[in-house]
N, C-alpha and C positions, 0 to 999 in steps of 0.2 A: 513689559509683559512678552518674552519670545514666544512666537506664534510657529507650531510646526512646521515643516516645511512641506511636507506631504500632505497635510491636511488641507492645501486650498489649490493643490495641482488639478483638481477637477474641473476646478472652475478656470486656469489657463489652458486646459488643452484644447486643441483646436483640429483634430484627427486623431483617427483612432485606426491603427493598422494591424492587422491580423496575421500572425507568422503562419505560413503553409504548412499542412498536417506533417509533410513529410521531413520538416526538419527541426519539429519540435522534441524538446527534451524534458529533463526530471522538472518538477516545480520546485523550487527551493524558498524558504521563509526564511526572511531574515527580520531582525527585531533590530531597530535603529535608535541613537541616542537622545532623540526627541520625543521617545514614547509611541513612537508610532510603528509600523510593521508592514511591509510589502512583499511581494511575489515575485518571485522571478523564475521564469523559463529558458535556460540557456540551450545555444545550440551551435553549430560550427559556423551559422549566416549571423544570426541575429539573437536577440533576446527581449523576449517579451516581459513587460511590467506589472502587473497589475496591483492599484492603489489602493488604498485603505477602501475606498468605497464604491470598489469592485469595478475602477476606470480600467481601462486597459489600454497600455503603448506597446509598439513594437520599434526596437531601434538596432539599426544595422551595426555589423561589428565594424569597427574600424582597426587601423593596424598600432598596435601599440608596443611600445620600447621593451615594456616588460608587464606582465599582465593582462589583465583582460581590459578591453575600450568597447562601450559600445554607445551611440550618439545619432541623433538625428538633425542635430542643429540647434534644436531646443533643449531636452532634454538627455541625460549624459550618465552613464554609468559606467565605474571606473575601480577597481580593486585587482586584489591577488589574495589566492588562497581562499580562506573563509571570511575576509571584509570587504566590503564593497562602501564606494559615495556616490550617492544621488543629488544630481544638480537641476534646477530646470533653472533655464535662461543664465540673468547675472546673480540670483541667488546665491548663497555660501551654501556648499556642497553638506549634506546630511549623510554622518558614518554610518553604517547597520554591518549588522554579523547575524552570521548563519545562525538560526535559530534551533539549529538540529532538527526541522520538521522537515525533510526533505519526500517528499510521496509515502509519508509513513514510515519516517524514516529511514527509508530506503539511500544506497548510493547513488550518489550523481549518474547520470550517463545521457549519452548522446542519440537522440532516438532517428531513425528513420523511416517511412515507408513508400514500398516501392509496388507500383503494380503489374502483377506475373501475368505471360501469356499461358494460353492452354498447355501449350510446348514444357511449359517451364513447370510447373503445379504439382506434374505426375497424377494429375486427379481431371484429366480431360475436362477440365473445363478454367476459366481465369480467374486469379484469386489476387490478397493482398498480403503485402509480407512486410513484415513489423519488426525492424532489429533495435536493439537496445544494446550500446558499445558501451562495454567497461574498459578499466585496463589492462587486464589480463586474460578477457575473453568476450565473448557477446553473446544474448539470447535472442533467437529467433522464432517469429510467431506467425504459421500461413492461416489465413481467415480465407473460407469461401462462402461466407454468408452466412453460415447457418450456426446454432448454438456450441460455442466450445471450438477451440483451436482444431483446425484438420493436421495441424502439425506444431510441434512446440522443441525445438533443438538448442543445443549448448553448442559454439562454437567458436573459431579464433576470432581476436579481434581484430585482425586483418582483413584486408579484402574489401569489397563493395559487399552493398544488400542484396543480397541474393542465395539461394539455395546451393548447397553443393552435398550431395548425397557420398560424397568419398569422406569429406571431412567433418563434416558436420553431425552432432550425435543426436540422433533423435529421441525424445525422451517418450517411452511407453507407458503410462500411468494414468489410470483411472479417477485418480484425483485433480490432477494436472487438466486445468481447463484453458488455461489463458496464464502468461507473463505476470508475476507481480512486480518483484523488483530482485534486487541482489542486494547484500551486506557482505562486505568482502569475498571470499570466494566459495560464498553460499549463494545460491540460487534460487528464486523462490517460486513460486506457483501456485495458483489459487483455482479452486471449483469453478466449473462453470454455472452451478448451478447450487442453491444453499442448502442445509440440511439441519433442519429443527429451530432454526432463528438463527442460527450461526454459518459460519464461512468455512468451508475445508481449505486446507493448505497444506503444499507438501515442501521442501526444501533437499535440494541436490548438491552436493560437491561438486560446483564447476568443473574443478580439475581433473577430477577420474569418472564422472557421470554418475557416482556413487547415492544411491538413497538415502538419505538420513533418518528423517521422520517425517512424520505427518498427524496433524492433529485438526481442529475447529474453534474455528476465533471469534467471537462475539464483537462486530465492530472490528477497529483500527486495533496496530501493537499498539500498545504505552509505553512500550521502547526498546529500543532494538540497540544494543551496546556490544560491539567487537574490540577485545584486546587479545591483541596476537591474532592464536585460530582460535579462542573460546568466543563463543556467541551466547550473549545473555538474552532471552525474551521475556518482555513482559506483558503480560496480555489476561484479559477474561475469557476465558475457558466456557467450551458448548459441553455439556455433559448431558447425557437422555440415560436416567435412573431405568429400572425395570420394573419401579413399583411407583404407586400414587401417594402424594404428601398430603393430600387431599381424604383419600378414602383408608388410607392406613400410616397416619401421621406419626407414629412413636419409629415402629419396626421400619420404616421407610427410612425416615431420617438417622436411624440404627447405621442401615443399609449404605446409605450415602455415604455418610460421613467415614465407613470403614475403608467404602471403594476410594474416597477420595484422599484418603490421608489427613482428615480433617480432626481438630480435638472432639475427645466426646462433647464437652458444652460447647461446640460451637452450635450458634443458632440456625433455625433452617427459616427460609425466608415465608412470606404469607402468601400461599399460592390462588387463596381463594380468590381474590380479583380478575387473576387470571382466567381462571377457568370458568368465573361467572356468565360474562357473553354468550359462551357456547350453551349454558345452562338456561340462560335465559332464553336462546333462539329453540328450545326445544326441551320444554321443562317436564317432559314426560320421561326423559331418555337422562336425567338429573342422574343417576344413582350411575348408571352406563359411562358416564361424560367423567363423573368425580371419579374412576376409576382408571382414566387417560393416565400413561407413565408420564412422571416429569421431568420437565428438563431445566438443568440448573446452568447457571451461568455464575461463574466464579471466578479469582483474580489468583494467576499462578505466576509460578518463574520458571522456565527451562533456562538451562543451560545447553549449550549444544557443541560438542565438540569432534574431532573426525573421530575420537575414540569411544565416541557413544553419546547418551542425552540423559539429561535427569529434569524432574518435574516436582517442585513442592507449592502448596497451595499457600499462600500470606493474605494476610490480613486485608480485608475490606466485605462490601455488600456481597450478600448473596441475591442473584432474582429467578424467578420460577416462571413458568407456564407449561401446558400440558404439550406435549409430543404431538409432533404435525403429521 
């Protein structure tokens, strides 16, 4: 019986090295031919490897004739494109392929973090600058230790990780709290706070700085697929109704179906369990609590192009909770 190579790596590991934060890049999940999986964090200097049991290794970059090569002398990572081979000692290497789960399916980026002096932040206080470098542009985030970034920027992919007021395009957007990632020419920014149990996000065209759309996602994206310049997003969308499915079940259900473009016979979720804890905490206010507007999470598919965006509801479960 063949023993998966990754299953026993934790027992063989003798040292765990942590890659410095300023060198970190995107996490890429790989599926291996022996049925196991590993996650790799690539950067210009090293590759962090997370084994199936959570064990972490850091492999320094080596000079390769082609593709990439990371090794600490015992553990080795070699590859080209979306495929790599991982080996330990003299054991035969196992082939692994990109599982398409790079940081929520965002594109791979090289990450750098630098500390800025007071004179360089524009705020008379020290700060930290994070730069995500993609092939055709970079995203920059200035943090001053407060909730939400002090500055978000779309910039050239060339040059060092530093602020350039002349060339950097600053994003002025109440929805954008932090960098989230990018897919092709599309830059994603997420909110600094949640909204009714979901997470607000906004997408920009990184080439022009044009704001293309915003919405609220429940959890992570189920899929981000780019064909040419057309991006398809699949996710559970958070929607806040103006009515309660508890207090006015039939009329509220009709309103929700109409506003979300659902079929007339689309079943509504049972909201009682989500409202019940608040009712149990204050039984005398039960009627008022039951009247709280309902929040619905439902699956959608959104098409995004430079010319516009479209949204359709797709099959899947709907969930309900009271508005916060």
